[in-house]
N, C-alpha and C positions, 0 to 999 in steps of 0.2 A: 461483446467480449460477455464472457461471465467474470461473475467474481467467488468466491476460493474462501474457504473458512478457513480461517489465520495467518491471510494474504495482510500486509504492512502498507500502507500507503500516505503518500506523502503531496499535501500542497508545493506546488515550486515559488504561486506568487507570494502566498501567508507561515509559508513554513505548518502548516497540521496535519498534523499522523494521526491517521483513521484505521483502526485493527479492526477486518471484516470478520461480523460474529455469522452471520448470517450467509451462507449460499444465494448467488441468486443472476438473474440477467441483467441486463445492464451498462455503466457506465453512472463510477462517484466523481459528485462533482462537489471543485471548492471554489469560491472564487469566480463565476463565470466558464471554471477552465478544463476541462476529465484531470483526475487527479494521478499523480506516477505511480508505477509499483518499485517498492521499496526491493532490494537489492540484500539475502542475507548481509551479514559482514562476517567474515572468516573469522575462522577462531583459532588461536597459538600454537603454533606446534606442541606439543609434551613429549619432545625430547628429553 
């Protein structure tokens, strides 16, 4: 899996968050496990 610039990753074990600043191949790991890609939070509507 390629890491994309600007994506955030979260460690489910310790809660560490990482922001990808350089795109590349491989997997981001923490605490011996692959980190999970975070989904963007939806913005509130401006009705």
